[in-house]
C-alpha positions in Angstrom: -11.7 28.2 11.6 -12.4 27.3 15.2 -9.5 26.2 17.4 -9.9 24.9 20.9 -7.1 24.0 23.4 -7.1 21.5 26.2 -8.4 23.9 28.9 -11.3 25.1 26.7 -12.4 21.5 25.9 -12.2 20.3 29.5 -14.3 23.3 30.6 -16.9 22.7 27.8 -17.6 18.9 28.1 -18.4 17.0 31.3 -17.6 13.3 31.8 -21.4 12.8 32.4 -22.2 14.3 29.0 -19.4 12.2 27.4 -20.7 8.9 28.9 -24.1 9.6 27.5 -22.7 10.5 24.1 -20.8 7.3 23.9 -24.1 5.3 23.8 -24.7 6.5 20.2 -21.1 6.1 19.3 -21.0 2.4 20.0 -24.5 1.8 18.5 -23.3 3.4 15.3 -20.2 1.3 15.4 -22.1 -2.0 15.8 -24.9 -1.2 13.3 -22.7 -0.1 10.4 -23.6 3.6 10.4 -20.0 4.5 11.4 -17.5 4.4 8.6 -14.1 3.9 10.3 -11.1 2.9 8.1 -8.4 0.9 9.8 -6.2 3.3 11.6 -2.7 3.8 10.3 -0.3 2.7 13.0 3.4 3.1 12.5 6.4 2.9 14.8 9.6 4.9 15.2 11.8 2.2 16.8 14.8 4.5 17.2 12.6 7.0 19.1 10.6 4.4 21.2 7.5 6.0 19.7 4.3 5.3 17.8 2.0 7.4 15.6 -1.6 6.8 14.9 -3.8 8.4 12.2 -7.5 7.8 12.8 -10.2 9.1 10.4 -14.0 8.9 11.2 -17.3 9.5 9.5 -20.9 8.4 10.2 -23.7 8.3 7.7 -25.7 11.5 7.9 -23.1 13.3 10.0 -22.4 16.9 9.0 -18.7 16.5 9.9 -15.8 14.0 9.5 -12.6 14.2 11.5 -9.0 12.9 11.5 -7.1 12.4 14.7 -3.3 12.3 14.6 -1.7 10.8 17.8 2.0 10.7 18.8 2.8 8.3 21.7 6.4 8.6 22.9 7.0 5.9 25.5 10.1 7.5 27.0 8.4 10.8 27.7 7.0 10.1 31.2 10.6 9.4 32.4 11.5 12.9 31.1 8.5 14.5 32.8 6.7 15.0 29.5 3.3 13.8 28.4 3.1 10.3 27.0 0.7 11.4 24.3 0.4 14.4 22.0 -2.7 14.6 19.7 -4.7 16.9 17.5 -8.2 16.4 15.9 -8.9 18.1 12.6 -12.6 18.6 11.8 -14.0 19.0 8.3 -17.3 19.9 6.8 -18.6 16.7 5.3 -20.7 18.5 2.6 -17.9 20.7 1.3 -14.7 19.1 2.4 -13.2 22.2 3.9 -11.5 22.2 7.4 -13.6 24.0 10.0 -12.0 23.3 13.3 -8.9 22.1 15.1 -9.3 20.6 18.6 -6.8 19.4 21.2 -6.7 15.7 20.8 -5.3 14.8 24.2 -8.2 16.1 26.2 -10.8 14.6 23.8 -9.0 11.2 23.9 -8.8 11.3 27.7 -12.5 12.1 28.1 -13.9 9.7 25.4 -11.7 6.8 26.5 -12.7 7.1 30.2 -16.4 7.7 29.1 -16.4 4.4 27.2 -15.1 2.6 30.3 -17.8 4.5 32.3 -20.5 3.3 30.0 -19.2 -0.3 30.0 -19.0 -0.2 33.8 -22.5 1.1 34.1 -23.8 -1.8 31.9 -21.5 -4.6 33.1 -20.4 -4.0 36.7 -22.5 -5.0 39.7 -24.8 -2.3 40.9 -23.4 -2.2 44.4 -19.8 -2.0 43.2 -18.0 0.3 45.7 -14.2 -0.4 45.5 -12.3 0.4 42.3 -8.6 -0.4 41.5 -6.8 1.5 38.9 -3.4 0.5 37.4 -1.6 3.6 36.2 -1.2 7.2 37.4 -1.4 9.1 34.2 -4.1 11.2 32.5 -6.2 8.1 31.7 -6.1 7.0 35.4 -7.4 10.4 36.5 -10.2 10.5 34.0 -11.2 6.9 34.8 -11.6 8.0 38.4 -14.1 10.7 37.3 -16.0 8.3 35.0 -16.3 5.5 37.5 -17.4 7.9 40.2 -20.1 9.2 37.9 -21.9 5.9 37.5 -21.2 4.0 40.8 -21.1 5.0 44.5 -17.4 4.4 45.0 -16.1 4.3 48.5 -12.4 3.9 47.7 -9.9 3.8 44.9 -6.8 1.6 45.1 -3.9 2.7 42.9 -1.1 0.6 41.5 2.0 2.0 39.9 5.4 0.6 39.0 6.8 3.4 41.2 5.3 3.6 44.7 6.2 7.3 45.0 4.2 8.0 41.9 1.2 6.1 43.3 1.6 8.1 46.6 1.6 11.4 44.8 -1.4 10.4 42.7 -3.3 9.5 45.9 -2.4 12.7 47.6 -3.6 14.6 44.6 -7.1 13.0 44.6 -7.7 12.2 48.3 -9.6 15.5 48.8 -12.3 14.1 46.6 -12.3 10.4 47.4 -10.6 7.9 49.7 -7.5 6.7 47.8 -4.7 4.3 48.8 -1.7 2.5 47.3 -2.5 -1.0 46.2 -1.4 -4.4 47.3 -2.3 -7.9 46.3 -4.6 -8.2 49.3 -6.6 -5.0 48.5 -6.7 -5.9 44.8 -8.7 -9.0 45.7 -11.4 -6.8 47.3 -12.0 -4.8 44.2 -15.3 -4.7 42.4 -14.0 -2.8 39.4 -10.5 -2.9 37.9 -9.3 -0.4 35.3 -5.9 -1.0 33.6 -4.7 2.2 32.0 -1.0 1.5 31.4 1.5 1.0 28.6 2.7 -2.3 30.2 4.0 -4.9 27.8 3.4 -7.9 30.2 0.3 -8.9 32.2 -0.3 -6.9 35.4 -2.8 -9.3 37.0 -3.8 -13.0 36.9 -7.2 -14.5 37.4 -6.3 -15.6 40.9 -5.8 -12.0 41.9 -9.4 -10.9 41.3 -12.6 -11.6 43.2 -15.7 -13.3 41.7 -18.1 -10.8 40.1 -15.3 -8.3 39.3 -15.6 -6.1 36.2 -12.5 -5.1 34.3 -11.9 -2.2 31.9 -8.8 -3.1 29.9 -7.9 -0.1 27.9 -4.1 0.6 28.0 -2.8 -1.7 25.2 -3.6 -1.3 21.5 -0.8 -3.3 19.9 -0.9 -7.0 19.1 2.2 -7.9 21.0 1.5 -6.3 24.4 -1.1 -6.9 27.0 -2.2 -5.9 30.5 -4.0 -9.0 31.7 -3.1 -12.7 31.7 -4.5 -15.3 29.4 -6.4 -17.0 32.2 -8.4 -13.8 32.9 -9.4 -13.8 29.2 -10.4 -17.4 29.2 -12.5 -17.1 32.3 -14.2 -13.8 31.7 -17.3 -12.6 29.7 -15.6 -10.4 27.0 -17.3 -7.4 25.5 -15.2 -5.4 23.0 -15.5 -1.9 21.5 -15.2 -3.4 17.9 -14.4 -7.0 17.1 -12.6 -6.3 13.8 -10.3 -3.7 15.4 -9.6 -6.0 18.4 -8.6 -8.8 16.0 -5.8 -6.6 14.7 -4.7 -4.6 17.8 -5.9 -6.2 21.1 -2.8 -8.0 22.4 -4.8 -9.0 25.5 -7.0 -11.2 23.2 -4.6 -11.9 20.3 -1.9 -13.5 22.5 -4.1 -16.1 24.1 -5.5 -16.8 20.7 -2.0 -17.4 19.3 -1.3 -19.6 22.3 -4.2 -21.8 21.1 -6.2 -21.5 24.3 -8.8 -19.0 23.3 -10.7 -17.9 20.2 -12.4 -14.7 19.1 -15.6 -16.8 18.8 -15.7 -16.6 22.6 -16.2 -12.8 22.5 -19.7 -12.2 23.9 -20.3 -9.2 21.6 -19.6 -5.5 21.1 -20.5 -2.7 23.6 -23.0 -1.2 21.1 -24.9 -4.5 21.1 -25.2 -4.3 24.9 -26.3 -0.6 24.7 -29.1 -1.3 22.2 -30.3 -4.5 24.0 -29.2 -7.0 21.4 -27.2 -9.0 23.9 -27.2 -9.1 27.7 -24.3 -8.0 29.8 -23.9 -9.3 33.3 -26.0 -12.4 33.9 -24.9 -13.4 37.4 -23.4 -11.9 40.5 -20.2 -14.0 40.3 -19.3 -13.9 36.7 -16.2 -11.9 35.8 -16.9 -9.3 33.0 -14.3 -7.6 30.9 -14.5 -4.7 28.5 -11.6 -4.6 26.1 -11.1 -1.4 24.1 -8.4 -0.4 21.7 -10.1 2.9 21.1 -12.1 3.9 18.0 -12.3 7.1 16.0 -16.1 7.1 16.2 -15.6 8.1 19.8 -13.6 11.1 18.6 -16.3 12.1 16.0 -19.0 11.8 18.7 -17.0 14.2 20.9 -16.6 16.5 17.9 -20.4 16.5 17.4 -20.9 17.3 21.1 -18.5 20.2 21.0 -19.7 21.6 17.6 -23.3 21.5 18.9 -22.3 23.5 21.9 -20.3 26.0 19.8 -23.2 26.4 17.3 -25.7 26.8 20.2 -23.6 29.6 21.7 
């Protein structure tokens, strides 16, 4: 059985390859080729933690996989990773397990790659300033993904702790101009990525400029959100998968429960944009928003990419 750790996977797969691979992932998700059961999501209230179990298969695929994720929200304060994860890979023809991959690296790459794909399809072509909320693994990988598909001049970083934001900027300033965010600089952003575990909105519609594109990827529970209801109401919304978002996307569920927005207002799924079924950006001034709760088809697509490389070698 093949076993790959985080370092091996990060050396094996580039963010550029992952962005390209996500095209087929989201097309499969929207056209019914992907068979993705609802993920099992259960909380450990006494541990301030959540666990996710995410299986994935696609018609004709030689493999299926199951990802197990542990999210311990108190870990960052202890200097520990927020997320621990493993992906078990099985031969779809015979049912035997054939590989075990580090799930944290795959999750980081595929989540940022989805935002990269969405940004490429939805953000203005001349977008050059990107704001990122968060300073964790997802923030770092989103920097890589956004730089891959737009000529970014500067990243603006927001964190609850200014020292953390300063350290993050110091770490990345060798590769790109990076500064701590303020309300004034946020208003200049062409792209905004929210990669946090915040339970309350980080930004309101008045904080963003016309024509901005947002990737809202941090929350995946119905009671928490990263952006305000007025942003949802006034944005063109593209989601990873409508059914999953109806169950898990607090950013959308909360304004729906407030009675001021409806899932009928979702413009469509990302796979529909990729295959040309629906348009993405239709004017320079419209605000576009990609809401993702994460989908196991992204993990299976990464598994396919890795297995292809292993078999090629």
